[in-house]
C-alpha positions, 0 to 999 in steps of 0.5 A, a space after each residue: 473516458 474517466 480521465 476527461 472526467 476527472 480532468 477539472 477536478 482536483 486531486 489529492 494522493 495523501 500519501 508520501 509513498 514514492 511508488 503510490 505517486 508514481 502508480 498514479 502517475 502512470 493512471 495519467 491523472 494530475 494530482 498533487 501529494 499532501 500528507 497529513 499526520 497520521 498515527 498508523 497504531 492499531 487494535 491488535 484484536 482487530 482482524 488484518 482486513 480491519 487494520 489495513 482498512 482502519 489506517 487507510 480511513 484514519 489517514 483520510 480523516 486529517 483532510 477537513 471535509 468542507 475544506 476539501 468537498 469539490 476535491 477528490 482525496 486518495 489515501 491507502 495502506 499497505 499490510 504483508 499478512 503472514 499466518 495471521 500475523 500482520 507485518 507492517 514496516 520494521 522498526 530496525 534491521 533486525 526486525 526487517 531481517 526477521 521478518 524476510 525470514 519468515 516468509 522465505 519459501 513461503 506465500 502470504 498476503 499483501 492487503 492495500 486499502 483505499 479509501 476515497 473521498 469526494 463531495 462529503 462521501 466517503 468509499 473505501 476498499 480492500 485489494 488482496 494479493 498473495 506472493 510466494 517466495 522462493 528460499 533465499 539465504 540468510 546472506 542473500 537477505 542481509 544484501 538485500 537489506 543492506 543495499 536496499 534499505 526497505 525499511 519503510 516497506 510492509 513486510 520490510 520488501 519492495 517486490 519492484 526491487 532486487 529481491 522481487 526479480 530473483 526472490 519472488 517465485 509468484 503472485 496472484 492477483 495484482 502486482 501493482 497492489 504489492 508494490 503499494 496501489 491496485 491501480 486497475 481496482 482503483 480506476 473500476 472504484 473512481 468510476 463509481 463516483 
């Protein structure tokens, strides 16, 4: 079993996301959270897949390969893509409102790239989930923003919060991916290490 194989291997989650930490804990792994300061800017000419993978791998570069040679390091990045436009974390409440307003009554894609580094090898993958919102009113969007303050989330929403319970019509793909870490795919990818 995979949990037994990783019992004697040090694991680091290179993310300050409480949601990723919770998901990895629920997978049953013992790990530490170590966050390296990362510049998350990207080239707007890149495709959404290239952008999210670039950021996940860039987060990994803060960890010295020699120092962490026998440590499994996991980094990740999540973006929302609507009509080929990348919606990252909002800069302020106004931008958060604009993002959520765009998403109403329509579908978008959530991409999470995960980078794994172990014994000098770097491996990455991207998981994709389609999310469809029911239409929400301006008042409902404002209620969500005022009460849940989702300014640290790609696309300005957390599917595990109020807006997910009342506004998400359907998802195709991994729910956990939308939360921030595609756990089933991560488990399968870790088996390959």
